[in-house]
C-alpha positions in Angstrom: 5.0 -24.5 -28.0 6.5 -21.3 -29.3 3.4 -21.1 -31.4 1.4 -20.8 -28.3 3.6 -18.1 -26.4 3.4 -16.1 -29.9 -0.1 -16.4 -30.1 -1.2 -15.5 -26.4 0.5 -12.2 -25.3 -0.6 -12.8 -21.5 1.4 -16.2 -21.1 4.2 -14.1 -22.7 4.0 -11.3 -20.4 3.6 -13.6 -17.5 6.7 -15.4 -18.7 8.9 -12.5 -18.8 7.9 -11.1 -15.5 8.7 -14.6 -13.7 12.2 -14.7 -15.4 12.7 -10.8 -14.0 11.8 -11.3 -10.9 13.5 -14.8 -10.7 17.0 -12.9 -11.9 16.6 -9.8 -9.6 15.8 -12.1 -6.5 18.9 -14.2 -7.1 21.0 -11.1 -8.1 20.6 -9.0 -5.2 20.4 -11.5 -2.0 19.1 -10.0 1.2 21.1 -10.2 4.2 20.2 -10.3 7.7 16.7 -9.4 6.9 15.7 -10.2 10.3 18.7 -8.8 12.2 16.8 -5.4 13.3 13.8 -7.5 14.0 15.3 -9.7 16.5 17.0 -6.9 17.9 13.9 -5.0 18.5 11.9 -8.0 20.0 14.6 -8.6 22.5 15.9 -5.2 23.4 13.4 -4.7 26.5 14.9 -7.9 28.3 18.6 -6.4 28.7 16.7 -2.9 29.2 14.9 -4.0 32.0 16.6 -6.4 33.9 20.5 -5.7 33.4 20.5 -2.2 32.8 17.5 -1.0 34.9 16.2 1.0 32.0 13.1 -0.2 30.6 12.2 2.9 28.8 15.3 2.8 27.1 16.4 6.5 28.2 20.1 5.9 28.3 21.2 4.7 24.6 24.7 4.4 25.1 24.4 0.7 26.4 22.5 -0.3 23.3 25.1 1.0 20.9 27.9 -1.3 22.5 
């Protein structure tokens, strides 16, 4: 197996890149990836029906 890796630089590069991506992925986990997505998706409902502000002109209630 080691001889195949030494003889094939593409395989060596692929293994190094895969290891680096795996290390980076698990050492820097993403937090709350979807928090702003859901915020933007559901903001129009309270804006229209609770605050009667469908254009979100008064941003004060959003910051609360």
